[in-house]
Every structure is written in C-alpha cells, then in structure tokens.
N, C-alpha and C positions, 0 to 999 in steps of 0.2 A: 112711198109705195113699197120700197124694199124693206123698210122697217116692219110694215104690216105683214109682208110675206114671211119674214123671220119669225114674228110672233105666232103666225098661223102654223108654221112648220114645227116650231118648238112645242106648241101646245099639244100636238098629236102625241108627243113622247111623254106627256105629263099626266096621262089619264089614270095610270095605275101605280102611282108612287106609294100610296099607302100600303099596298100589298108588299112592295119591296121593303118598306120601312119595318113591317111586322115580321121580319125574319131574324133569326139569331145571328146570321152571318152579317147583316147590315148593322145591327145593334152592336155586334162585336167590333166592327170597323169603327163605329162611333166611340166605343170604349177605348180602343187603342190610341186614338187621337187625344182623348181626355187624359189618359194616363201620361202621354208624352208631354202634354201641357202642364200637368200637375195642378197647382192651384190649391187654395184652402177649402175647407168644408163649408157647406151651406147651413141652413137653419136646423137640419137634423143632426149635425155634428159628424156625419159620416165622412171619412177621408178616402182617398183613392186606395190606400193600403187596406183599409177594412172592407171596402167594396170588393177588392180583388180577392180577398180571402174566401168570399162566397160568390165568385164571379159567375160560375155556371148557373147557380140558383137565381142570382140577381137578373141576369140576362133573360132567363126563361120567364121570370115573373114579369119583367117589363113587357116582353112579347105578349103574354097572356092578358095583361092589363090593357095594352093597346088594342088587341083584337076584340076584346069584350067591351071596350070603351069605359073601363073602370079606372083608367089612368087619369090622375089629376096632378098637374104640376104644383109643386109647393112654392110658397112665397120665397123670394130671393132675400138673402141677408144683406142688409144695407151696410155699406162701408164708405166712409168719408175720407178722401185723400186731399190734403192741402194742395192747392194749385201752386206751381213753381213761382209765379209772380206775387204770391201772397194775397191775392184778391178774393180769397174765399176757398171753398172746397169743391172737389169734383165728386159727384155722387155715383158710386159704383154699386152693382148688385151681384152677389155671388149665389148662383143657383146650386142646389144640392147635386151630388154626383150623378144620381140616376137621371135627373132632368138634363144635366149636361150631356149625358150619353145620348138621350133622345134628340136634343137640339142639334148635337153634332152630326148625328145620322141624317137628320132632316137637311142640315146645311150641305152635307155631302151629296144629297139627292138634288137639291135645288141649284147648287152652284154651277154645275155643267150646263144647266138650262139658262140661267140668268147671265152668266159671264159673257157669252157672245153678244149680248144686247148692250152691254155697258160701253161707254166711250173709251177710246184709247188715251184720252187726256185725264182719265181718272186713275189714280195710283194707289189709293189707300185700301189695305186689307184685301188685296187681289193676288191671285197666284202669279208669280213671276214679276211682280211689280213692287217697288219700294220707294222710300223717301229720296234716295240718291238720284233715281231716275226722274222723279218729279222736279227736283232742284235743277238738274241738268237740262230738262225740258224748258223750265222757266228761263234759264240762262240763255238758251238758244233763241228764245222768243225776244228777249231783251236785246240780244246782239243784232236782231233785224231792224232795230230802231224803235221798237215799242217799249219805251223806257218808263212810261207811266203805268202805275198799278192800281187797279180797283181791288182793294183788300177788304173782302166782306167777311165779317165775323157773325156767326149765327149764335144767338144767345141760348145756352142750355139746349143745344140741338137734340141730343139723345133723349132728354127728358120731355121734349115738346113735340115729338113726331106724332102726327095725327094718325091714330091706329086704323080708323075706318078707311082713310085714303090709302094707307099702306096695304091693307088687306084687299081693297078694291083693285089697286094696281097689280098686286100679285095675282089676283083672280083673273086678270086679262091674259095672263101667261100660263098659269097653272090650272088645268081643268079639274084636277082631283080635289073636290071640295072638302074631303076629309083632312087633307093636308092643311088646307086653309083654316079649317076649324081648329086643328091642333096648334097652329101658329097663333091664332087668336087667343086660345086658352093660355098659351105661354106669355103672351103680351099682357094679359089681364090677371096673371097669377098673384099679383100683389107684392108688397115689400114689408119685411119685418125688421123693426128696429126696437130694441129694448123690450122685446116680447109683444109689441103692438103691431098688428097687421094693418097696413094701409092699402086700399085698392089702387090699382094702376089703371087709369082711364085714358092716359096718353103716354107717349114715349116708348122707347125700346130700351131694355136693360143694358146699360153700358157695363160690360164685363161678362155677358153671356155669349156662348159660342155663335149663336144665330144673329146677334145684333149687328155685327159689321156688314154682313151680307144684306140684311134688311135696310140698313142705313144707306148703302150704296144704291139700292133699288129706289129709295125715296129721293135721293139726290141725283139720280139719273135723269129725273125730270128737269132739274136745273141744268144739267149738262146739255140736254137736248135743246133747251131754250137758248142757252148761250151759243151753241153751234148754229141754231137757226138764224141768229142775228149776225152770223159771220165773224164772231169774235174768237180770239186766241186766248187760251186759259190753261191753267193747271189746277187740279183739285186732288187733295189728299184727305179723305173723309170729309169733315165739314170745314176744312181749311181750303178756301178757294181764292185764287188770284187771277184776275183778268187783266190782260196787257193791251194797251193802246198807245198811240203816238203823242197825243196831246192831253193837257189837263182838262180842256173843255170837253173832249170826247170822253175822258174818264169820268167826269162829273155826270155827264149824260147817261153813261152806262150804269153808274152807281144808282142813280135815281130809278132807271127802268128795271134793273135786275132786282133791286130791293123791293119794289112794288110787286114783282112777280113772286118773289119768295114769300112775302107776307100775305098777299091776296090769294094766290093759287096754291102754294104749298102749305099755307097756314102755319108758317114758322115765324120766328121773331129775329129781326136783324138788330144786332147790338150797335146802335148809332155811335156810341162813345168809342168803341174799339175799331169799328169799320172806318176806313179812310181812303183818300185818294192821295197818292204821293209818288215820287220817283222811286224806282226799284231799290236804290241804295238806302232808302229810309224805311223799307218794308221788310219785316221778318217773315220768312216762309220756311216752316219746318226747322227753325233754329238757325237758318242761313239767310244771307242777303246777297243780292246781285249788285256788285259795285263795278260800274263801267264795263259790264259784260263779263266780269269774273266772279267766282264764288268765294264768299268770305263768311266766317262765323259771325253771326249777328252780335252786336254789342251786348244785348241783354243775355245772350247765351254765354258770352265770355264772363260777364259779371256773376252769373249764377255759378259758373264753374269755379271762379275765385272764392265765392262764398262756400261752396262745397268743400274745397280744399281746407278752408278755415275751420269748417265743421269737423272734418276728419282729423285735424291736428290742433285740438283745443289747448289752451294754456292751462298749466297746473294739473295736467292729467297724470295718473299713475299707470296708464296703459303703456306697455312695453313698445319699444321702437319696432320690434318685429311684428307685433300685432297691428300697429298703426300702418305699417307698410303693406301688410296683407289687405287691410281695408281699403287703402288707397289703390292698390292694384286692382282689386275687385271692381271699384268704381271707374277708375281712369281707363282701363283697357277697353271697356265698353263705350265710354264717352268718346275717347279719342278715335276709336274705330269708326264710330258714326261720323264725327266731325272731321275725319281725315279727308273728306271731300273738299275741304277748303283749299284754295289755291294760294294761301298766305301761310307758309309753314311756321313763321315766327309767332303766329297765334297759338299754335300748340306748344312751341318752345317756351313761350312766356308762362303758360300754365305749368309746364314741367319745372321751369326755373323757380316758380312760386312754391311748388311742392317741396323742392330741395331746400329752399331758404326756410320754409316753415319747419322742416325737419332739423336743419342746423340750429335754428332758434330753440327747438326743443332740447337738443343736445346741450347747448349752452346753459339753458335754464336748469338742467338736471345736475349741473355741477354745483354743489352746495356753497361753494365760496369762490372768490376770484383766484385764490391760491390754487384750488383744485383745477380750475379751468386752465390756469397757467401751466400746471404740471401736465395736464392732459395734452395740451398743445405741444409741449416739449416732447412727450413720449411719442407723439405722432410725427416727429421729425421737423417741427417748426423751430427756427432759430430763436435763441433767447430774446434778441432784440424785437423780433416780430411777435413773439408770444406775450411780450409785456403789454400788448394791447388789452389783455385780460384785466389789467389794473386801471384801465381808463374809466372815465365816467359814462362810457357808452352803455346803453341798456342792451338787453338780450337781442332785440330786433336789429339794432345797429351792428352789434358784434357779429351777428350771423352773416353779414355781408362784407366782413373784413377779409383781407388777403390771408391772414393767419388761419381763420376758421375755414375758409373755402379751400385752402391748400391742405389743411388737416383732414378735412372731409370732402374730397373732390367728387365730382359727378360720378366718376367710375366706381368710387367706393360704395355709393348707394346702389349702383347697378350690380356690380360683381360680388360684393360682399354682403349686402343687405337684401338683395333680391328685388329692388325697385324696378318695375317694368315700365319703360317709356317707349315712345314711338318716334321721337324726333330724328333718330338716325336712319329710319326706314326710308327707302327710295320713294319719292313722289314725283309726279309729272307736272309741268307747267306751273312752277311756283312763281309768285310775285312778291315783291318786297312789302313788308308791313307798313313802312312809312308811306308808301303810295296809297295803301288802303286808308290810312288815317287821314291823309290829305283829301281823298275823295269823299270821305264821310263828312 
C-alpha cells in the first residue's frame, strides 16, 4: 500500500519533465556532467573538446531539435572489452557527445523521482552508495549466521533487457509520455560497428549515461520479489547475492528466484556461473567473506599478479622510471579499492611481487655477471655477498637474494624511484593471511 502511495505521489511531479528538459539551463547541466566524465567520441567523431568550442550553438541546436521533435539519437559506437576472466568480451556502446548530453539531462530529471523507490539493499550506480558498502553489508549478514550464498549470474544482462517491459514500468511512474518516447528512441537507436548499423530491439546500452539508472529500474522488480519472500540480500547492478542459513534453503531459493527472473523479467540466468556455496567460496565485487571477515578473492589476487607481470615484461627497453609510473597508475587505484580487505598481507604480497619483478628487471639489465657484481659492490654490498652474481642462479632467483635485496631495498623504490605503495598505511581490524588461507 505504501509503495502504491509513493508511486502516486511521485507521478504528480513527473507530468512536465519534457518542458524542463527543453531548456538551455538543463541541457547545460547535462553537458557539465558529460565534460566531467570525459570519455571517447561516438560515431560522429566529435570529442568533448570540439563540442565545447561551439558549446552555445550546440546547446541551442539541441533545444530546438527537442522542441520541434526533429531530434534523432545516433547509433552508438560498438566497443568490445575483453572480460577479466578471459571468457569473452563485454559489449559496450559509446553514444556521441550530443546524445550523451540529452541522456544525462534526462537522467538528472528521472533520478530524484526513481531513487526513493529503490531498495536500500541495492548499491550499484546510486548516489551515496558504493561497492565497499555492499561488501560490508554482505559481511554483516554472514555474521548473523547466514553463511550460504545464492550467487545468481545474469547472462548478458544489459544486452537482454526487455525494452517493452522497461518502458512499461517507467510509464507507471513517469506520466510525461514525451520523456518515455525519448527514452524509447534512445534504446532503439541502433549500434554501429565497422560502418554497419544494427537495430537494437532489446537491451540497454552499457556505457550510456542513462543505462545504469534504467538497469536499476529493471532489477528493482527483482529486489521487491526477494524482499517479499523475506530474504536478506545485497545487489550491485546485476551482481546479486542472497544469504540463507542452510544449503537446502539456498537451493530452494536458487530455483524460485531463477524462475522469477526468467519467466517474469524475461532475462537469462547463467546456470554455469550461478551457484550455491558457502560465502568463503563466493566472489562478490572482487571480495569474499571468510568466517565473517573481508578478504580479497583468490581470482582477484591472481589477476593482480598477472597485471604486475604484464606491467613488468621481460626483455623490455622501457625505462624503470616509466615502468614505475605505469605501476603507480594502476596500483594506487587497485589497492585503494581492495584496501577494504581485513588481511593486510594480501596487499603486502602484491607489493612484494612488484618489487621483486623490478629487481629482476634490474638484474636482467646488467649485460654481464661482472657488471652485476660491480653494480652490487657500488651499492655497498660486501665482496663476499656480491659474488652471488657469478652463481648459476637465473635472474628471478637472483632478484630474491640478500645481496640484490640489500642493494635495492624497499625504501629505495619508494624514496628514490617514486614507487607508491599502501602497505604502511594504517588499517583497522587486520587478520593474519595464514588464517585466511586455512579458512579457504
């Protein structure tokens, strides 16, 4: 009853959204967010910089086209991004700048109306919510004894959204049919790849400003169904975990919710990737809940190790300075996200791997064993220890010797080479990595 009242109240405010959209002020607001987010050009090749050169004229033209209904969204440019696990590609779509401005302005109009309707257990692409909050919420649920997880994977969710159901659900909240028509035009604008335009009859464009909000509207139906069944869960976009106390209950929930998703929402559950398991065996947003504590998932750790290897290839002519800049660019973002772990040695192990790969690079750059011996001596290593350079050890083994580690200590990478790491930063509630390994 309360939900129906909210829908009724919110719909009163949504009758004249089109008039607000067709103002230079609102379109300029949309532009500012587009400029802040940057991004590449669409099918027309126009960049944010070239758009800004004619900003006043572009905004006025957009307004006139919207008012006269001569505005037509252009097809999005197809971009294929390899998935981290190597199981294929993720299909993204890049709208042109002018379409991004209109979509962003529409999103700014719809978001305040739709947001209050969404569940508090939904964390993806929402103001004031993030991945860390979702993981912490999952942790709290597991700590109550609900250690079994129903991990539901939606197959190609963004590409398979039923557009008619989406517009129908939006129409129950937004009374201004002109906005609904515009949203429908954007959903059906098509995709261009290699000069060929393909119609889009289903899905929302992953990569467009409006897509995250629309996807949350679609999956809000799933949230309401889960809540109606009295279940505890956390959802971030299409990544949804439901928590129960027993395997039998989890299997029952998996069956029931999967049927709802496929029959009611017209989406596809990936049976191979979906599973019922203890929380310690389930990856949620790159993390896993082990005995009530947060740890970086093993797959996430493995990918990080592979990334370090990619950034420090063998036989490269790239300077150490350039390599460290590239490492810093990646690692500060990666470690900032994964600092939510309660096992500090996970981060320490990545940082140790980075330093060892760099030491191995330094060893390899010495053209001869004699050069390495002299280099170690110049850096204060005693003759007896520096003679390790003449051993049969390969570069990788040498990188972990006392001589090389003392010649190029951790502090040298930080203070003299500018390597930025986080292992010395203060963190709360740390647990030992050996305990994590035992629990896994």
